[in-house]
N, C-alpha and C positions, 0 to 999 in steps of 0.2 A: 787660580780657583778652577776648576774643572766642575758643570755641569754633569750629574750625572741623570741621565734617565731611566723610570722603569719600562718596559715594554707594555703597553696596552692590550690589556687582553679582552675578547670579546666573546659574552657566553651567547649562545643562542636558546631560546628557549622556546619548547613545542607550543601551538597557542592553547592546547588543551591544559595544559597545565599551569598556563596563566591564566585560564579561565577561574579553574579552581581555586589559585590562589587570590583572587580578587573580587570572586564572585561577582563580575559585575554582567550585564547583558554585551552582546556584541555591538559596534559601532555599528554596523549594516543594519540590524535591528531598530536601534535607536533610531537614526536617522529614518528608518521607513514607516515607523511609528508617528515621527513628526510632519513625515510627508503626511500622510493620511491625516491628522491632525488637521491641519493645515486647510488641505481640500474640504475635511467637514467643515470649515469655517465659509469658506467660499462657496461652497455647494448652498448652506443655509442664508448666505447671502441675498440681496434684492435681485432682480433681472437686470436693472441698468446699472450696476454695480462696476465701474471699470477691469476689475481685478479678476469679476469673473469672467466679465467679458472676453478677455484677452486669455482668458486661462481653457477656456472651452472653446475658441475659435478657432472654424478650420481656414486655415490661410489659403488664397486662389492665386494660383501664376507661380512663377519659376523666378529665382534673382539671376543678377546676371554673374556671368564666371568669369576670374580672374580679378584682377587689379581695379579697384575703381579709380576713373580717370580722373586727374588733376583740374581741377577747375579753377584755380588761381592764376594761371599763367595762360 
């Protein structure tokens, strides 16, 4: 008994056609709006909130370059 397979055909659709077809916003716009909404929540939080402190913190100093040293040997 032989197994016959039909070749897979892949059709590439232009993004403009897909936008018209599904009528949904672009993924990048959704991500950007969610980030801005989250930033608004953080901005209105109290000054002593850890998330706010780490979001708007300016790090001082630099990290070491390369692989971390093995400290268990």
